[in-house]
Structure formats: structure tokens, C-alpha cells
LOMIBA-36771 format. One line per 10 residues: their letters; for each residue x, y, z of N, C-alpha, C. Coordinates in steps of 0.2 Angstrom, whole numbers. Layout:
<sites>
A> X:Y:Z:X:Y:Z:X:Y:Z  ...
</sites>
This chain:
<sites>
MAFFKKRALF> 1134:808:225:1129:814:225:1121:811:229  1117:811:234:1111:809:234:1108:815:232  1100:810:229:1094:815:229:1090:814:234  1086:817:238:1083:819:245:1072:818:239  1071:815:242:1063:816:240:1061:823:244  1059:828:240:1055:833:245:1048:832:246  1051:832:255:1043:829:259:1037:832:260  1032:831:259:1025:838:258:1023:839:263  1020:848:269:1022:848:273:1010:846:276  1014:844:279:1006:842:284:1004:835:280
GGRIPPACEY> 1009:831:279:1007:824:275:1005:826:267  1004:829:265:1003:831:258:995:831:255  992:829:261:983:827:260:980:834:262  982:837:259:977:845:259:975:846:254  970:845:251:965:848:245:970:855:243  970:854:236:972:863:232:965:867:234  966:872:238:957:880:236:966:886:238  961:891:236:963:895:236:962:900:244  960:897:247:961:898:252:968:899:256  972:894:254:978:890:255:983:894:252
CAHSRPSPEP> 981:897:246:986:900:241:991:907:242  997:905:239:999:913:241:997:918:238  995:918:228:992:923:228:987:926:228  985:924:234:978:926:237:976:929:244  972:933:244:970:937:250:962:937:251  961:935:260:954:938:258:946:942:258  942:942:254:941:948:252:934:950:259  931:954:260:926:957:264:919:949:263  919:949:257:913:942:258:913:936:261  912:933:267:912:929:268:913:923:260
DTFYCERRGV> 921:919:262:922:912:259:923:917:250  926:921:249:927:923:242:932:926:243  938:925:239:948:930:240:946:934:234  951:937:235:956:942:230:961:936:229  961:933:221:964:933:216:971:937:214  976:935:213:979:941:210:982:938:200  979:933:199:979:930:194:971:930:190  967:928:194:960:926:191:956:932:195  957:934:201:952:941:202:947:936:208  940:939:208:939:936:215:934:932:210
VPGHYHCRAY> 937:926:219:937:915:217:934:914:224  932:907:221:927:907:230:933:903:233  931:901:239:937:899:243:941:891:240  935:885:237:935:880:237:940:878:228  939:885:225:941:888:217:950:885:216  954:884:215:963:885:210:962:882:203  969:887:202:972:887:197:978:885:194  981:885:189:987:881:187:991:886:190  991:890:193:994:897:197:998:892:204  991:890:208:992:889:212:998:890:217
CYDPLRRVPK> 999:889:221:1006:889:226:1005:890:234  1006:884:235:1004:882:246:1008:886:248  1003:890:253:1005:893:256:1005:892:264  1011:885:269:1008:884:273:1005:890:281  1008:893:280:1006:899:285:999:900:288  997:902:278:991:902:278:982:897:282  987:890:283:980:886:285:981:883:292  973:885:293:975:884:301:971:876:304  976:871:303:972:865:308:966:865:312  963:861:310:960:858:315:962:854:321
RQPRLPAFTP> 956:856:324:958:856:333:958:850:333  961:845:339:961:839:340:955:840:346  952:835:344:947:830:349:949:829:356  944:832:361:946:836:369:948:824:369  952:826:376:953:821:380:946:819:383  944:812:385:941:810:389:942:811:396  939:813:399:939:814:407:942:810:411  947:809:415:948:802:417:949:802:427  944:797:431:945:798:436:953:793:440  953:796:445:958:793:449:955:784:450
EDFKL> 949:781:449:948:776:451:949:771:442  951:776:440:953:772:431:959:767:431  964:772:434:971:769:437:970:763:443  967:765:445:966:757:449:967:748:447  971:746:449:971:738:447:967:734:451
</sites>
């Protein structure tokens, strides 16, 4: 029987934060969240009950590609 290492979603380089936690939900105030465990917390906070929810994460946009002209492709 082989044991496989579990791979982290999106590379595993995402720092823990309540804005990505499965136990939190956004509040009407900016950068503030309601945590089921801790109450009202800032978005960068995380506790021991942190559970990453990949559907809450909004990935950074890719940079725009430069505009090419037909002269760029001539030899």
C-alpha cells in the first residue's frame, strides 16, 4: 500500500487569514469578519481553529501581456 503526500492547493504559500477561513463570514465593516469561534476579528487575524476554504480566495490577476506588432515577428 502506498501513502501519498497531500498537496496544498495553490502551492501552499498562502498565509493563514480569517478572510480565507471556513469559520468566518464578512461583516459590513471593511476588512472585518465574523468568526464563529472568536467573534469580530480583522481580516489578517487567524486562530487555532483556522480551516482554509479555497472558494473564499480571490487570486491575484495576471499581468497584462505587452502589445505586439507584426514587426516584432519579422526576421
